[in-house]
C-alpha positions in Angstrom: 16.6 -3.2 -1.4 14.2 -0.4 -2.1 11.0 0.1 -0.2 7.6 -0.5 -1.8 5.6 2.7 -2.1 2.6 3.0 0.3 0.5 3.5 -2.8 1.5 0.1 -4.3 -1.3 -2.0 -2.9 -3.9 -2.2 -0.1 -1.6 -3.8 2.4 1.0 -1.0 2.1 -1.7 1.7 2.0 -3.2 0.6 5.4 0.2 0.6 6.9 -0.3 4.4 7.6 -2.3 5.0 10.8 -4.2 8.0 9.4 -5.4 5.9 6.5 -6.6 3.2 8.9 -8.4 5.9 10.9 -10.1 7.2 7.8 -11.2 3.6 6.8 -12.6 3.1 10.3 -14.5 6.3 10.1 -16.0 5.4 6.7 -17.0 1.9 7.6 -20.6 2.7 8.6 -21.5 5.3 6.1 -20.5 7.5 3.3 -18.9 10.8 4.3 -17.8 14.1 2.8 -14.2 15.2 3.0 -15.1 18.0 5.3 -16.7 15.6 7.8 -13.6 13.4 7.8 -11.4 16.5 8.4 -13.4 17.8 11.3 -14.0 14.5 13.0 -10.5 13.1 12.7 -8.9 16.5 13.3 -6.6 16.2 10.3 -5.6 18.8 7.8 -7.7 18.9 4.7 -4.7 18.5 2.3 -3.6 15.5 4.4 -7.0 13.9 4.3 -7.3 14.5 0.5 -3.9 12.9 0.0 -4.8 9.8 2.1 -8.1 9.5 0.3 -6.4 9.6 -3.0 -4.1 6.7 -2.0 -7.0 4.7 -0.6 -9.0 5.3 -3.8 -6.0 4.4 -6.0 -5.6 1.0 -4.4 -9.4 0.5 -4.5 -10.2 0.6 -0.7 -12.6 3.5 -1.1 -15.2 4.6 -3.7 -15.9 8.2 -4.4 -18.9 9.9 -5.9 -19.7 13.5 -6.6 -22.7 15.1 -4.8 -22.9 18.6 -6.3 -19.7 20.2 -5.1 -18.9 17.6 -2.4 -16.9 14.5 -2.9 -18.5 11.6 -0.9 -16.3 8.6 0.1 -17.2 5.2 1.3 -15.3 2.0 1.9 -15.1 -0.7 -0.7 -15.9 -3.9 1.3 -14.8 -6.2 -1.5 -11.4 -4.7 -1.6 -11.0 -4.9 2.2 -11.9 -8.6 2.3 -8.4 -9.9 1.4 -7.0 -7.8 4.2 -9.5 -9.2 6.6 -8.8 -12.8 5.5 -5.1 -12.3 5.8 -5.3 -10.9 9.3 -7.6 -13.8 10.3 -4.6 -16.0 10.0 -2.9 -14.1 12.8 -6.1 -14.0 14.8 -6.2 -17.9 14.8 -2.5 -17.9 15.9 -3.0 -15.6 18.8 -6.1 -17.5 19.9 -4.1 -20.7 19.9 -1.4 -19.0 21.9 -3.9 -17.7 24.5 -5.4 -21.2 24.8 -1.9 -22.6 25.5 -1.2 -20.0 28.2 -4.6 -20.7 29.8 -4.0 -24.5 29.7 -0.6 -24.0 31.2 -1.8 -21.7 34.0 -4.7 -24.1 34.8 -2.3 -27.0 35.0 0.1 -25.0 37.3 -2.9 -24.1 39.5 -3.9 -27.8 39.8 -0.5 -28.9 41.1 
């Protein structure tokens, strides 16, 4: 079975740690490529490649500001990722409650 390209959809794109780092950095405000490079300490060609993948799957928007390219997250495109991971958050909360209940019942014996 062949692997799905990391550029196929948002879920595959965020599988790469550097792309997640970039998304985290862009979450609060729009940033230029140079800011991303210097803050995250990644090579400029690497950042440009990752931003292209994130843009192609719709997770970031880009606009030109003179000679600079400004990137920001696309919250609407990230929403399905958030909703999907919420399923697992509920699962782990349930598991933690079960552990807590078991530990409390063992303590009460």
